[in-house]
C-alpha positions as a Markdown table, in Angstrom:
| # | Residue | x | y | z |
|---|---|---|---|---|
| 1 | Met | 10.7 | -4.8 | 16.7 |
| 2 | Ser | 9.2 | -4.7 | 20.1 |
| 3 | Thr | 10.9 | -5.2 | 23.3 |
| 4 | Pro | 10.7 | -8.7 | 24.6 |
| 5 | Val | 8.6 | -9.5 | 27.8 |
| 6 | His | 10.6 | -10.7 | 30.6 |
| 7 | Gly | 13.4 | -12.2 | 28.4 |
| 8 | Trp | 11.1 | -13.9 | 25.8 |
| 9 | His | 10.4 | -13.2 | 22.3 |
| 10 | Asn | 7.5 | -14.0 | 19.7 |
| 11 | Lys | 8.4 | -15.9 | 16.5 |
| 12 | Gln | 8.3 | -12.7 | 14.5 |
| 13 | Glu | 10.9 | -11.1 | 16.9 |
| 14 | Ala | 12.9 | -14.1 | 16.8 |
| 15 | Ala | 13.1 | -14.1 | 13.0 |
| 16 | Glu | 14.1 | -10.5 | 12.9 |
| 17 | Leu | 17.0 | -11.3 | 15.3 |
| 18 | Leu | 18.4 | -14.1 | 13.3 |
| 19 | Gly | 17.6 | -12.8 | 10.0 |
| 20 | Val | 15.4 | -15.7 | 8.8 |
| 21 | Ser | 11.7 | -16.1 | 8.1 |
| 22 | Val | 8.9 | -16.9 | 10.6 |
| 23 | Arg | 8.6 | -20.2 | 9.0 |
| 24 | Thr | 12.4 | -21.0 | 9.4 |
| 25 | Ile | 11.7 | -20.3 | 13.3 |
| 26 | Glu | 8.8 | -22.4 | 13.3 |
| 27 | Arg | 10.9 | -25.2 | 11.5 |
| 28 | Met | 13.5 | -25.1 | 14.0 |
| 29 | Ile | 11.3 | -25.3 | 16.9 |
| 30 | Asn | 9.5 | -28.4 | 15.4 |
| 31 | Arg | 13.0 | -30.1 | 14.7 |
| 32 | Gly | 13.8 | -29.7 | 18.4 |
| 33 | Glu | 16.6 | -26.9 | 17.5 |
| 34 | Leu | 15.1 | -23.9 | 19.2 |
| 35 | Pro | 13.4 | -24.1 | 22.6 |
| 36 | Ala | 10.1 | -22.5 | 22.8 |
| 37 | Arg | 7.1 | -22.1 | 25.3 |
| 38 | Lys | 3.6 | -22.4 | 23.9 |
| 39 | Ile | 1.6 | -20.4 | 25.8 |
| 40 | Thr | -1.6 | -21.1 | 24.0 |
| 41 | Ser | -2.7 | -22.4 | 20.8 |
| 42 | Arg | -1.6 | -19.4 | 18.8 |
| 43 | Ile | 0.9 | -17.9 | 21.1 |
| 44 | Val | 4.7 | -19.3 | 21.2 |
| 45 | Arg | 7.4 | -17.7 | 23.3 |
| 46 | Ile | 11.3 | -18.4 | 22.7 |
| 47 | Pro | 13.7 | -17.4 | 25.4 |
| 48 | Ala | 16.1 | -14.5 | 24.7 |
| 49 | Ser | 18.9 | -16.5 | 26.0 |
| 50 | Ala | 18.4 | -19.2 | 23.3 |
| 51 | Leu | 18.7 | -16.8 | 20.7 |
| 52 | Lys | 22.2 | -15.8 | 21.9 |
| 53 | Asn | 23.4 | -19.5 | 21.8 |
| 54 | Pro | 26.5 | -19.9 | 19.6 |
| 55 | Glu | 25.2 | -24.0 | 19.4 |
| 56 | Leu | 21.8 | -22.4 | 17.8 |
| 57 | Gly | 20.7 | -25.4 | 15.4 |
| 58 | Lys | 21.6 | -28.2 | 17.7 |
| 59 | Pro | 18.6 | -30.0 | 19.4 |
| 60 | Ala | 17.4 | -28.0 | 22.3 |
| 61 | Asn | 18.0 | -30.8 | 24.8 |
| 62 | Glu | 21.8 | -30.5 | 23.9 |
| 63 | Trp | 21.6 | -26.9 | 24.2 |
| 64 | Ala | 20.1 | -26.9 | 27.7 |
| 65 | Ala | 22.7 | -29.6 | 28.9 |
| 66 | Arg | 25.5 | -27.4 | 27.6 |
| 67 | Ser | 24.2 | -24.3 | 29.2 |
| 68 | Ala | 23.7 | -25.5 | 32.5 |
């Protein structure tokens, strides 16, 4: 696995860290359970801090409110 760029992971790295498939990461992003930033039409980055979140799986807006 490569090193995250300035605290961000791509979908493959996130999947490896969580022990799930890339498709599961995509589903989590689509359901709002994992915050992500779309850089281009094909490049998505996930904050490293989101992958360490003990409440992973809750909607991203709830996660953001609790981590503030």
